[in-house]
C-alpha positions in Angstrom: 0.0 0.0 0.0 1.2 3.5 -0.7 0.9 5.1 2.6 2.4 8.6 3.0 5.5 7.5 4.9 6.1 4.4 2.9 6.5 6.3 -0.4 9.6 7.9 1.0 11.0 4.7 2.5 10.0 1.9 0.1 10.9 2.1 -3.5 8.4 0.4 -5.8 9.6 -3.0 -6.9 12.8 -2.8 -4.8 11.6 -3.5 -1.3 7.9 -3.8 -1.9 5.1 -3.0 -4.2 3.4 0.3 -3.8 -0.3 0.7 -4.7 -2.5 3.7 -4.6 -4.7 4.0 -1.5 -8.2 2.6 -1.9 -7.4 0.9 -5.2 -8.6 -2.6 -4.5 -7.9 -3.9 -8.0 -4.3 -2.8 -8.0 -3.8 -4.2 -4.5 -5.3 -7.5 -5.6 -2.9 -7.6 -8.6 0.1 -6.9 -6.4 -0.9 -9.6 -3.9 -1.4 -12.1 -6.8 2.0 -11.1 -8.3 3.7 -11.7 -4.9 2.0 -15.1 -4.5 2.8 -16.3 -8.0 6.3 -14.8 -8.7 8.7 -16.5 -6.3 11.8 -14.7 -7.7 10.1 -11.3 -7.2 8.9 -12.2 -3.7 12.4 -13.4 -2.6 14.1 -10.3 -4.1 11.7 -7.9 -2.5 12.0 -9.7 0.8 15.8 -9.7 0.8 15.9 -6.0 -0.2 13.4 -5.1 2.6 15.4 -7.0 5.2 18.6 -5.3 4.1 16.9 -1.9 4.0 15.3 -2.3 7.4 18.8 -2.4 9.0 19.0 1.4 8.3 16.2 2.0 10.7 17.5 0.4 13.9 17.4 2.6 17.1 21.2 3.1 17.4 21.6 4.4 13.8 18.4 6.5 14.0 19.3 8.1 17.3 22.9 8.7 16.1 21.8 10.5 13.0 19.3 12.5 14.9 21.9 13.6 17.5 24.4 14.5 14.7 21.7 16.6 12.9 20.8 18.3 16.1 24.4 19.1 17.0 25.0 20.5 13.5 21.9 22.7 13.7 22.9 24.0 17.2 26.4 24.7 16.0 25.2 26.4 12.9 22.7 28.6 14.9 25.3 29.5 17.6 27.7 30.7 15.0 25.1 33.1 13.6 23.8 34.4 16.9 26.0 36.9 18.8 27.0 35.6 22.2 25.0 37.0 25.1 21.8 37.8 23.2 
């Protein structure tokens, strides 16, 4: 399904199959394709597992802290001290 957040995370036919919301026919076609195409199913599954490793808590929190530090450092350079 093509939920808002998934469109930015899952690339169509790389780690999943995206379908438009409320489109039952396209969803049914995607499900049938996954059931009947073993090679596609295995490739998408392997890619999804590999991609999911980018979203573990340690990596996510490290990236967030790095971005926050960068933002704070950038702002502190532009704001005169003591204001």
